[in-house]
N, C-alpha and C positions, 0 to 999 in steps of 0.2 A: 565543696559538697560534703555534707555530714553523712557518714555511713556508720551505723552501729557496729561495734567491734565484732560481735558474734557473726553478723551477716558478712562482714569483710573477711573474717577468717574462713568462714564456710566457702565463700566464693574462691578464695585463693587456693584452699585445699582441693576443691573440685577442679580448678584449672590445672593443677599439677597432675591429678589423677587422669583427667581426660586428655592431657597432652595438648591443651588448647594452643592454637597458632601453628599446629603442624601442617595444616592445609587450608588454604583459602580457595574454595572451589566454585564451580560454575553453577549458575541457576538453571541452566538448561543446555542440553545438547541441541544445537540448532537443527540437526538432521531429524530428530524425532521427539525429544523430550521438551515439554513446554511447562512453564509456570506462569500463572496469571492471578493477580490480586484484584479483587473488586468488592463492591459493597452490596450486601444482600438487599433485594427489593422485590417488588411485585412484577417488574417487567422481565421479559425474556432477555437473557444475556447471550450474545454471540461470542463464544469462546475462541473460535479459530476459523480459519478459512479452509481447513482440511478435516478429514474424517478422524474422529477420536477413537482410539482403541479402548473400548468401554472398561475392560478389566484393569486397565492401568490408571483409571480415574480415581483420585483421592481429593477430599475437601477438608480443610482444617480451618479452625478459628485461629486468631492471632496468638492464643495461648497454647497452640499445637494440639488442641482437642479436636478429635476427628468428628466431623459432622455426620450425623446418622443419615443413611441413604433414604430413609422414609421421608425426610424433610425436603427433598428436592427431586426434580424430574430431569433426566438427561437424555437428549436425543443425540447419540454419538454420530450418526450419519451426517446430520446437518450442523453438528457442534453447537446445539442450542441447550441452554441451561435455564430452568425455571425453579424458583424457590417456592416451596409449598409450606414451609414452617412458619412459626409465629415471630421469631426474632428477626426483624428487618433492620436495615441501616447498620449492620455489623460488617466489618471487613473480614473477608475470608480469602484463603489462598487455595487455588486449584492446581494440582499437578497431574499431568497426563502425557501420554504419547500419542502421536498422530501417525496415520498411515499414508505412505507416499503414493498409494495406488487409488484409483477411483473405483469404489465398490458399486457405484451405480452403473458401471459399464459391464455388459455381459462378457463372461469368459466361459470357455468350454474346452473340454479335452477331446470330445467327439462331436461330429456333426449331428444335428437333429434328424437327418435323413434316415438314420438307422432305426428310428422308432417306427414300429409297424403296428397296425391295428391288432387288438387282441382277438385271438381265434375263439369261436364259439364252441369248438369241439376238441381243440388241443389245449391242455392245461399245463402250463409251465410251473412246476412247484417252486422255482426260484423267483417268480415274479412277485413284486410287492404290490399289494392292493390296499390303498388307504381307506379307512372307514369314512363314510359320508356323514358329516355332522350337520348341526343346524346352521343355517345361513346367518351371516353377521348382519349388523344394522345397515350395511351397504348392500345387502342382498346377494352377496356372493362370497364364498370362502376362498376364492382365488384372488381377492383384493387384499393388499397389504396397506395398512394406514397407520400413521402416527400424527400426533399434534394435539392441539387444544384450542378452545375458544373461551374468552373471559370477558366479563363486564364488571367494572368496579367504580366506586366513588370515594373521594376523600373529602373530609370536612373538619372544621375546627373553629375556635373563636379567635384565632390569630392568623387565619388564612382564608382565601376564597374557596368556594366549592370547586372541586376538580372532578372530572369524569375521564376515565381511561378504559380502553378496550383493546383486545388483541385477538387475532385469529391466525392460527398456524396449522396447516393441514398438508401432509404429504401422502400421496396415494399412488399406488402402482399395482398392476395386475390385469386380469382379464374381465371385461364386462360380459362378453359372450365367447363362444368358441372361436370366433373369427376376429373380434374387436378387442384390442387391449387399450389400457389407459395409463397415462403417466401424468401426475398433477402435483403442483406445488402452489398452494393458495395461502396468502397471508395479507393482513391489512396493516402490518408494521411498515411505517414509512421511515425506513432506515436512511438517514441523510449522508451516509458514508459509503465508500466503496471498499471492497475487501483488500487485504494487504497484498501488495505485489511483490512479495519476496519468495514465492515458490513458483515452480514451473506450471503446476496446475492450480486453478483457482476454484475454491468452494463458494459459488455465487449464491449467497443466502438471500439476496433480494429479488430473485427471479420468481414471478407469479405467472403460472400458465396451466392450461389443461390441454393435453395432447391425446388424441384418439388415433389409432393406427392399425393397419392391417399389413399383410405382406406386400400389398401393391399401392397403398395410399396412406396419406398422413394428413391430419388436420390438427393445427395447433392454434389455440386462442390465448392471448396474453402476451408475455414477453418472449421474444424469439430473436434469432440472429439470421439475417438475410445475407447470403454469400454469393460470390461471383458465379454467374451461370456459364454455360458454354458460350464461347465466342472470344473475340479479340479486343474490341473496344470497350465492351460493357464490363466494368470492374467496380466492385463495391464490397464493403463489409459493414453491415448496418445492424445496430441494435434497435429493435422496433417493438412496439406494443400495439397489437391488433390481432389479425387473423391471417393465416397462411395455409393454403391447401396445395398438396403436391401428389401426383400419381404417375404411374408408369405401367402400361399394360399392352399386351399384344393385340393387334387388330383382330386376329382369329386365334383360336387355341393352337398353341405350338407354331404359330406363324413367325416368319423371320421379321416382319414389320412390327415395330413397337412405337407407341405414341407416348410421349412424356410431356408433362405440363406442370407448372407451378404458378399460382396466382396469390398475391398478397395485397392486403389493404391495411394500413396501420399508421400510427403516429411515430415519426422518427425521434429517437431519443437524443441524437447528437449530430454534430457537424464535423466533416473531415478537415484535417489540417496537417500540414507537413512542416516540421521544424528542422532547420539546417544550422549546424553549429560546428565551427572548427574547434577541436579539442584544445585544452589549455595544459601547459606543462605542469605536471605534478598535481593535477586536479581530477580526482576520480568522481567528483560531483558533490552535491547534486547539481544537475543542469535543469534549469527551470524552463518548461515548455510554454509557448505562447499561442494565443489564438490567431485566427486569420486576420483580425483587425488590430493585432498587437496587444490583445488583452493580457494583462499580467497575471491575473488570478483566475484560473479556470479549474474545472474538475474533469478529469479524463475518465471516460467510460471504461470500466474494468475489462481487460482482455482484448481491447481493440487496437493496442499499440503494436507496431513493428519497429524494432530498433536495428539500425544498420551502422556498421563501422567499416569504412572504406568499401562500401557496396555489399558487404556480407551481412546477412541477417543474424542477429544475436539471439540467445536463448535466455528467457527470464528465469530468475531463481538465485537465491543466495549462493547455491553451489555451482551456478553456471556463470553467466556473463554480466547480468545487471539486475537491479531491483528498481521498482517504481512505486512512488507514493501517488496513488490516483487522486487523492483528495487535495494535494498541493501541487500536482502536476510536476513532480521532480523525479528525474532519473539519476540513479547512482550506479556506477560500475564497480564490479568486484575486482579482486586481485587477479582473476583470470584474464581480465582485459586491461592492459596497461595503457592508460590514456595519457597522451602528450600532445604537443602542438601540431603534430603531423597527422593526427587522427581526424578523419572526416565523419562527423556524427549526423545521421539523419533519422528522425523519428516521425513516423506516420501514425496518426491516432484519430479517434473520435472524441470530441469533448462536448459537454453539456452546454447547449445554447438555447435558452428558453425565452427568447425575445418574442417569438410568435408561436402559435400552434402550428407545427410543421407536419403535414400529412404526406403520405407516400403511397403510390400504387405501383405494383410490379407484376409483370407476367412474362413467363418464358415458356414457350411451347415449341414442339417439333416432333419429327419422326426420325426413326433410326433403323437401319438394316446393317448387315455385315459389310455392304459396299458403300453406303452413303448415309449422311446425316444432314437434315435440313432443320433450321430453327429460326425463331423470331424472338427477340428480346425487347421489352419495353419497360422503361422505368421513369417515373415522374415523382418529383419531390417539390413541394411548394409550401410557402408560408401563407397562412391565412391573415391577410393584411388588416382585417377588421377584428382579429382576435389576438391582441398583444397580451403578453404575460408579464415579463419582468420589467417592461417599460410601459408607462402610461402615455399614450399619445393624445394630445388635444388637437384642435383644428390648426393651430399655429405650427405644431410639429409636422402635421401632414402636408401643410403648404410648403414647409422647408424641404421635405422629402420629394415633393412633386417638382420643386424648382431645380434641384441639383441633378436630376436625371441619373445617369450611370456614374456620376462623380460622387459616390456615396461617402467618401472621406470628408466632403465639405458640408455634410449634414450635421452641423453643430447647433445646439440649442441651450438656453439657460437651464440650470439644474438646481433651483431653489424654490421653496414653496412656503407661503405664509401659513401659520397655524394659529388656532384660536386661543390656546392656553399652554402654559408651561408644563413640561413633562420631564421628570428627572430620570427617565429611562433612555433619554436621547441626548446627544450633544447638540445644543441649539445656539442660534446666533441672532443678534440684533442688527438690523440694517441702519447704518449711520452714514453721515457725511464726514470726510476727513481730508484736510489739505486740498480742498477743492474737488475731491472725488466723491460722487454722490452715491456710489454703490460699494460700500465697504461693510463686510460682515465681521462682527466682533462677538466672540463667545460670551454667553451669559449663563449664570447659574441661579437665576431667580426670575420671577415673573415681571416682565417689562413690556412696554409697547413695541410693536413691529418685530415680533419673534418669527424667525424662519428656520426651517429645516433645510440644511444646505448639504449637497453632495458634491465632492470635489473630484476632479479627474486630473491625472498627471499628464501634463502637456509638454514636458521638456524644459530644461533649464533656459531661463530668459524668455519664456513664453507665457508665464503666469504671474500673478500678483500675490500668491499665497505660498506658504511653506508649512510643513507639518511641524507642530510644536508639542510633541509628546502624545500621550494617550491616557485615558482614565478608564474606569470600570464600564463605561457605556460606549466608548469608541475613540477614534482618533480626533485630535484637536488641531485646527489649522489657524494660522496667524497671518494677517494681512501685512505685506511689506510695501512701503511706498516706493513707486518707481522713481528713477532718476531721469533727467533730461540732458541730452548731449546734442548741441547744435540744433536744437528744436525737435530732436527725435527722442521719443519716449523709450527708455531702457528699462525693461521689466527685471525685477530682482527675484522672482519666485519661479516655481516649477509646477504649481497647481492652479487650477482655475475652477470656478463654480459653473462648469458647463458639462455637457454630456454629448457623446457622439451617438446620434440616432441610428439605430440599426434598421436598415431598409429590408422590407420583405422581398424574398427572392424566389425564383422558380427555376428548376433545372430538370430537363427532360432528355432522354435518349431513346431512339428507336433504331434497332439494327436487325438486319436479316442476313443470314449466311448459311453456309453448308460446307461439307467436306465430301470428297468422292475418292474412293479407292479403286483406281483403274486395274491394279493387279497387286500381288504381294510385294512388288518392288516400287510401285508408283502410286502416289497420292497427291491430292491438291485440296486447297480450301479457298473460299472467297467470302467476303463480308462487306456490306455497305449499309449506309443509313445516314441519319442526321441527328444533330443535337439542337436544343433550344434552351438558351440560358439568358434569363432576364434578371439583371442585377437589382432592379428596383421596380416592383410591380405597382408602386404608387404613382409612377411617372411613365408617360408615353415617350419621353425624350430618349433618344438613343436606341430605340427598339429595332431599328433597321439592321443592326448587327447581331441580333439575338440568334439567328439560325445559321447553321453551317453543316457541311457534309463531311463524311469520312468513308474511305474505301480501302480495302487491303486484299491482296491475293498472294498465294504462295504455292509452290509445288516442290516435290522431292522425288528423286529417283535413285535407286540402288542397283548397280550393274555388277554382278559377280564376274570376275576375270578368269574363273576356272570352274569346273564342275566338282571340285573336291569339297569335302565336308569343311565347314567354316572357311570358305575361300576368301582371298583378298578381293575387296569390292571397291568399285569406284562410286562415289556418292556425289550427286549434283543437287544444288538447291538454288531456287530463285524466290525473291520476295519483293512485293511492291506495296507501298503505303502512301496514301494521299489524304490530307485533311485540309479543310478550309481555314481561313485566317481567324475565324472566331469559333473554331471547334472546341467544345468544352466538355470533356467526359465527366462522369459522376465522380470518379477518382482516377488518379493517374494510372495508365495502363503500360507505360514504358518503364524500363529498368530505372532504379532509383538514381543512378549516376549517368543517365542518358545525356543530359546537358553538359556535364563535365567531359564525358568521353568525346563529344563533338565540339568542344570549345564554344558552346552556344552562349550568346549574350541574352539576358532576360528580356531585352526590348524586342527580340525576334519572336516572342510568343504570339504576337498579333499578326503574323504573316502566314500566307499559304505555305504548307510544308509538304515536300515530297521526298520519300526515301525509297531507294532502289538498291537491292543487293543481290549478288550472285556468288555462289561458291562451289568449289569442287574439292573432293577429298578422297583419301585412301584409308580404308578401314580393314584391319585384320583382327577378328574377334579375339579377346583376351590377351592380345600382344601389343597392338599399337593403333593409333589414329593420327592422321595428319590432314588438316583442313586449311584451305586458303579461301578468303572471302574478299570481294571487292564491293565497296559500298559508296553510294553517292547520296548526299543529303542537300536539298535546296530549301531555303526559306525566303520566299518572294524574290526580289531582285537585289537583296542586301547580303545574302550569304550563300556560298556554295562550298561544300566540303567533300573531299574524296579521301576515303580511308581504306588502306590495305591491311588485312589482318591475317596472321598465321598462328594456328593453334596446333599443338602436338602433344601427345602423351604416349608413353611406351613403357613396357615392362619386359626387358630382355636380359637373359643371363645374369639375373640377380640385381640388375639396375632398374631403378624407377626414374623416369625422366618426364618432366612437364615443362611446357613452354607456351606462353601467351604473349604475343607481340603485335604491335600495330604502328602504322605511320599515317598521320592525318595532315592534310594540307588544305587550308581554307582561304577563300578570297571574298571580298565584299567590303563592308564597312571596315573590317579589320582583317589583315593578312596574318595567318599563323602557320606554324609548322610544329606538330606535336608527335614526337616519337616516344614509345614506351615499350617495356617488356617486363614480364615476370618469368622466372625460371626456377626449377628445382631438379636436383640430382641426388639420388639416394641409393645406397648400396649396403647390403648386409655384410658385415665383417665379423666373423666368429660369433660372439654372443651379443652383438649389438648392431645397430644400424647407424651408419654415418651419412649425414646429409648436408647439402649446401643449397641455400636459396639466395636469390638476389632480385632486386627490383630497381628499375631505372626509369625516370621520366625526364624528358627534355622538351619543355613547352616554350617556344619562342614566339612572341607576339610582336607585331610591327605596327607602328603608327602609319596610317595610310598616307598622310601628307608628306612625311619626311623619310619613310622607310627605315626609321630608327627603332631600336629595341624598346618595347613598352616596359613600364615599371611593373606590369603584371606578369612579365616573363619569369620563369623559374626553372630550376633543374635540381634533381637529387639522385643520389645513388645509395641504395640500402642493401646490405648483404648480411648473411647469417650462416654460421656453422653450428651444427648440433649433433648430439648423440642421443639416441632414443632406443627403447626396448623393442625387440622383435614382437610380432603378433602373438607368438606362442609363449612368451615369457610370463612367469607368475608375478614378477615385480614390474610395476610400471614406473618409468622414469624418463626424464628429458633434461638434458644439459645443453645450454646454448650460449653463444657469444655473438653479438650483433653490433654493427656500426652503420652510421648514416651521415652523409655529407649533403648539406643544402647550399644551393647557389641562388643569388638574386641579381637583378639587373643593376648595373653600374657602368656608366660611361660607354654605353652601347655594347656591353659585354656581360657575361654571367660570371660573377665572382663569388667565391665561397663566403658564406655568412655564418654558418654554425657547423659544429661537429658533435655527434652524439654517440656514446657507447652504452651498450646494455648487455647484461648477462644475468642468467638465472638458472634455477633448478626446480623441476617438478618431480615429486615422488609419491607413489601410491602403493601401499601394502594392505590389500583387502582380502586376501585369500582366506585368512582365519576369521570367521564371523565373531569370535570372542576377543580378538585383538586386531583392530584395524587402525591404520595410520595413513594420513594424507598430509602433504605439505607442498607449498609452492612459495618461492621467494625470488624476487628479481630486483635489480638495481639499475638505474639509468643516470648517466652523467651527461649534462648538456654544457658544451663549451661554446662561447661566443668567439668567432674568428674575426669578425668585423662588425663592430657595434653600430656603424652607420648603415648597415644593410638590414638590420633587424631590430625590432623593439623588444625582443626577448632578453632575459637576464640569465646568467649562469644558474643552473639548478641541479640539485642532486635529489633523486627520488628513490625511495625504497618501499616496496610493497611485499607483503608476505601474509600467508595464511597457514595455519596448522590445525589439524583435527585428529583426535585420538579417542577411540572408544575401547574400553577394557572391561571384561567380565570374566573373572577367574575364581578358582577354588569354590566351586558350587555357589557362585554369586556372593561369596563372602566379601569380595572387593568388586565394586561396580563404579567405574569412573568414566566421565565424559568430559573432554577438554576441547575448547575452541579458542583460538588466538588469532587476531588479525591486526595488521598495522597498515597505515596508508596515509594519504593526505588528500585534502579536498576543501570544502567550504562548510561553514556552519551558519544557518539562517538566524538572524536576530528575530525575536518573537514579540508579539503584542497579544494581549488577551482582553476580553470583555466578559462581563457577567450578564447572562440573560435569565429572566424569570422562567422557571419550568412550569408550564401550564398543568402538568400532571401532579405537581406538588411533591416530586420525588428526587429533586436535585440534591447534590451533596453539600451545598453551601447555603448559608443564611446571611442576610444583611442586617448589620447593627449600626445604626446611625449614631456613632460615638459623639460627634460634635453637634448633633441636632440641627444640621443645616439643610436637611432634606436633599442633599447631593450624595450620590453613590460614589464614594471615593474607593480607590483600590485597597486601602488598608482597612476597610469596613466590612469585608467579607470573610467569614470564618466557616470552618467545618460545622455543619449543623448537628444538633442533638436530635434523637428520634421524635421528641415532642415539639420541635420547632415548627413554626407555621410556614409562611411563604418560602419556597426553595428556589435556588438558582443553580445554573450550570456555568462552568468556566469554559469559554470557547477561545482557543488560540486562533488569532487572525493572521494570515500569512503576510509577510513583508517581502520587499524586494532588496533588503539589505543583507549582505553576506560578509563574513570575515574569513580570511584564509586560516586553515586549521590543519594540524597534524594529529591524526587519530590513531587510537589503539582500542581494541576490544578484546576482552578476555572473559571467558565463562567456564566454570567447571562445577560438576556435581560429583560428589564422592560419598558413597555409602559403604560403611564397614559393618557387617553383620555376620559374625561367625557361628550363629546358632545352627545353620545347616551343616556346618563342618564339625562342630565339637559338642553338640547337645547330647550325643550318646556316649561321650567320653567320660572318664572318671578323673577325679582330682582337680588340679588347677585348671585344666582345659574346660571342664564342665562349668567352673566358676567364670572363666573368661567368656564363655558362650553367652552369659547373661548381659554382657556389655555390647553396645552398638553405638554407632555414630553416624550422623547425617550432616553433610556440609554442602552448602549452596553458595556460590560466589559468582556474581556477574558485574561487570564494569564496562562502561563505554565512556571514553575519555578523549577530549579534544583540547589541544594546547597550542600556544603560539611558539613554543620552543622550536628552533630551527637546527642549530648546530649540536645541541646537547643530546646525548644518547638517552636522556630521561624521557624524551618524547615516546620511546618505545616501551617504557616501564608502566604497565597498567596499575601497579600497586602503589605508585607514588601519587599522593594527593595531600593537600594541605588546605584547611579552611581559611579562606581569604587570600589564596594564591592568585596574584594578579596575572600570571601567565596562563592560568587555566581558563579556557573559553567556556566549556560545558563539560558536565560529567553527570552520569547516572550510575550509581553503584549500590550494590546490596550484598551484604555478607550475613549468612545465618548458619550457625553451627549448633547442633543439639547433640549432647552426649547423654545416652540412656543407660540406666541400669534396671534390669528386670522389666523391660518395656512390655513384654507380652504377659506378664504376671497379673492376675486379677486381684492379688492380695496386696502387693507392695511394689512401689517403683519410685525411682528418683531420676530426674532429668535436669540438665543444665543447658541453657540456651544463651548464646552470645549473638547479638544482632547489631549490625552497624550499617546504616543507610545514609547516603549522601547524594545530593543533587545540586547542580548549578546550571541555571538557564540564562543565556544571554538575551536581554531585552533591547529594544531599540535605543533606549537612553541609559542603559546600565545593566544590572544583573540582579539575580535573586538566588540566594543560597539557602539550603536547609540541610541539617545534619541531626541524626538521632543515634544514640548509642545506648544499649541496654544489656544488662546481665540479669538473667532470670533463673532462679533456682526454685524447683518445684518438687514437692514430695507428696505422694498419695499413699494412703493406708486405709484398708478396709478392715474394720474391727470384726465384722461378720458379713454375711450376705446382704444385710439390710443397712448397716451403718458404715460410713466412710468419712474420711477427712482429707482435705487437700490444703497444704501450706505452700504459699507462693511468695517469694521475696524477689523484688526487682529494684535494681539501682541503675542509674544512667543519667544521661543529659540530653537536652534538646537545644539546638542552636539554630538561629535564623539571622540572615543578614541581607540587606537590600539597600542599594543606593538610589532607588527610585520610589519605593513604597515606604512612606513614613510609618513609624511605629512597629516595624517588623524586625528590629534588631534586638535580639535577646540571646542569653545563654543560661538555660535553666538546668540546674542539677536537681535530681529528685530521688526519693527513696519511698518504697511502698512495701507493705506487708499485708498479705491477704490470707484470711483463714476461712475455709468453707467446710461446714458440717452438713452431710447429706444423709437423708433417710430415704431408702428406696426398697420397700418390701417386695416389689416385683418389677416386671418390665413395664407396667402400665403407669405407675405412680411414683413421683419423686418430689421431695421437699428439700430445699437447701436454705441454710442460714449462713450469711456471709458477714465478715467484719474486715474492713480494709482501712488501714491507716497510711497516710501519705504525707510526705514533706517535700516542698518545692522551694528552691532558692534561686533567684535570678542574680546574675553577676552584679557586683556593686558598681562596676563601671558603666553598666547599662541600666541602672535603676535600683537594684538592690531589693526588689520585691520579695516577700516571703509569704508562704501559705502552709497551713496545716489542715488536712482534710480527714475526717472520720466518717466512714460510710458504713452504715448498718443496713443489711438487706435481707429480705425474705422472699422466696419465690417457690412456686410449686408448678408441677407439670403433670397432666394426666393424658396419657397417650395410648390409643388402641389402633392397631393396624386397620381393623375393619371399619371403625366408626370415625376416628379422627383424633384431634389433639386439642387440649384446653390448657391454658397457662395463665398465671397471674404473678405479679411481682411488685414489691414496694421497697423503696430505699429512702432512708433518712440520712442526709449528708450535712454534717456540721463543719463549717469552714471558718478558720481564723486567718484573716488576710491583712497584710501590711503593705500598702502601696497605693498608687493611683489606680482608679477604676475607669471604665469606659474607654478602654484601649485594647489593642490586640494582645499585649502582654498579659493583662488581667484575664482575658478570655482563655489564654493558654494555662495560666496558673490555676484558675478556678474551674477548669473543664466546662466552661460555658455557663456556670452557675453564678450565684451571688454570695457575697460575704454574709455569714450568719447561718441560719438553719434553712435547708432546702429539702423538699420532699418530691420525689419522682415516683410515678406508679404506672403500671401498664397491665393490660389483660388482653386476652385474645382467644378466639375459638376457631378451630379449623375442623369442619364437619364434612365427612364423606356422605353425600346424599345419594346412595346407590353406588354402583360399581365405577361409574365414569363421571360423576358429578361431585364437585367440591365447593363448599361455602367457607369463606374466610372472613372473620371480623376481628379487627384489632383496635385497641384504644390506648393512648399514652397521655400522661398528664404531668405537669410540673408546677410547683409552688415555691416561691422564694419570699423572704421577708420584704415587705413594702412593695411587692410586685404582684400583679394579679395572676391568678391561676391560668395556665395555658392548657387547652384540651385539643387533642387531634385524634381523628379516627379514620379508619378505612374499612370498606366492605367490598368483597369481591366474590363473584361466582365464576367458577371455571369448570368447563366440561372437557374431558379427555377422550380422544378418539382411539 
């Protein structure tokens, strides 16, 4: 790379002055600081899922120039950004902090009951009386509203006409003295879910209007339907429709109250439960599946419940797990160490739009201090004649009618003939091959017998097709000829051109029940009803088993054993539950590990079930509780289980003791004996607490015919010793050591198979808000005792996380650090390009080889004047590779102006210097034994052990940053990314040194000199033409005339040199860019701008490829002219008109013209 000597000397000198390399720091503090880079456009951008602290928001162009606040609109509550300026299609970077609290939730210091009507004759001089002004456009000054509505069109001679519109309105306040309103209305069809990495979700896709009083509420639009009172009726549904609820006394101040809720809506999703045994050293992601084994689903945000060993986990990067709702993947944080012994259960709702699914719900009842009576009804059904994602013809309906309730047998062909070739799809021709008359072969041109074929994964050896890569329009499949063995066909593939037809279903539940309080010590409840579950409403077959019943009753009595305050009490409990063999609740109502606790076999789900339990206990408030329970569970004539349970907890003389134990014996198809216990003993000793926990399970299963030990039998013993901080300690810590031994069945006995040790430390120092530190680290070693008893292999797993926030010396030094290490999986990716109907996508298609086929290497980043636009969509795959991960981020700001600006001498000079550093890296590697897997700073372009990486380093050193007269800054930027694809990888790297000097000769004239040197590298083993290493140098001079705040004219001159590596082609380019632009801006009326650039290019090398596109910045060899103009006019206080036009002309290429016009109204 050729760098002029003066520029090189300048950069080296400035490197020495700034102390470059002293700190590579984070892009963001995951707890509050955020950094987001995006391209300006006319669409609303959703910046975050949390509320933004408006004062912390800053927006910069890539040259570090601050974007003026008049050019954009920010809604901090809903984290929405809209660009109002004229310069579109430019990358910008936003930095901001988010609030961890929900500002839409009411908070108060005092109750509203203390507010009294104002007296007509007593005047309180301290009372504030606001003036009454004019009513707003909504008719009330008590309404708060934000948002906008827009309509726009896009046009040009190299694109189709596009139309776009947006509506976003948030409203809250009082309509009348008694009726309040809360509304969120938008027509944005956001195809993604919010990020699932925080405990609270900012759900930007909710559309609803809610009217409410102190006794009633009506909501129309999107809402959540939750479990009503009762035992069997359980659900958590996202719905779209209407719901009304109210609660009121029968008479004023009467004890009797009536409550009711009625809803009618369309259900957004379907319930599913995912059960997975953890994997040693794999924190995730764990891919969730649908009820029918669907691999690729979308989880409805906020509907998931994640359990580990029966305990519910908390969502959030700082808690237990994060979830990607769009890919249905759950990843666990360092707070939850996942290994082979962890039992993972996830309950969730996922999008299933095969049919329009309606729902009707009503829950009503009465309540007094002594009793409650209620009725619950819920009905959810698919409209079988209104299919959505699947098109059903008469043949499909006949298949569904024939299979009855055996819906997994409803398989139909999944290919369709089309009239003409379309290069936006992967198409196939139907041919004969080797005697097989239905073989599909991919075609890339117009031929007879063209089909659109959709393939389903059917398992190895069950299909005749395999995936053979992908291109820009989708996956490609290849037919593999079957083999024949002894006259039997042996299939060689795992895909087939078929689909499993989704049957329309109906599920209903009707329950009635009540509770009665006989006295302060005695209460009881009863509930009974039925369910109706039709698995296939297209068929009458099997409908005899649709209906079933359920009944439950329980009672509890507390008998004090003395008349003292807080006496020792005897507590008695009885419970009975009975359900029919086809009882099907809307969602499970039993505990998540009910089947495991009773050693239940899944085949028993279709049997009548009866559960009876009775218990007795002693309770001494604040001291101890001891309870014994005897349970019996029957499932038809095939299962009988009797379980004895003992639970105790006590806090006596500084000791804390917990015990939970049970013994289960079952008979029937299988005889089992299952004993288990968990125990804890903890005691405060001096300045710490010492604790011991242990857990033991011995589950012996016997084969009925031989009475020998089944292979499913197991035993384990797990114990842990720990030290932790007392509750009053200012320092939080926990140090522990843990061991576990597992036993498996062998020769009619239980022999040890594995041994595991684990130890770790948790530390929290958060008392000082200006210096907070948190850390957790743990290590686990798995040893194989007998390899014949387990398929596991020896494994060593280390997890850790560190957080440090520092703010000292009057904010002279502000630092945020986050570091995490772990292990898990990395998904291989595929992607396609889809044409954006709004014409605003970031990519353009250039048919380099003129074959009318959209190849992966023919999509480039678009220029503003380009025509048809495309978006790049990553499609999920089911291929993962094992990876060791580390993540590091740091932000470091050094700004001594607040400390030394009023000092004299050298300190006053040093106060003019400042530095900003942002560093963020996420790295996954195959390294196992080497300690390099924990080093986030280690990376090498072309490293074969590197699976994926995304890193960004940006350091800017300023002198005289706040001066309006003169300033210098130097920026170092280094970005690197590597993504694993299904058949290879894609790597990109860019390095830049930017020196920028600004000087204002007067209040009207100024000059900016900017020099940049760097290189751009790209490598891919799957996309042709994307291997290059370009060194570049550029020098830009800008002369500005700005007589006031309203008008500005700039003249620019940019010279650039680019050289590709000789080994990769040796292309060379020189570019000279002369530009003139002006801008007229007034806050009251709007903005007008125009610009023209003449670019002369001297290029040596091949054209019509990706390398030439990078070298020429999307232009052509020779003389190029680009121009643009725009007007943004404020038509009144809340109405804005925007018109923009861009054009481009190159030698021997026709002129390209594009334009946009939009009208936007602000509320």
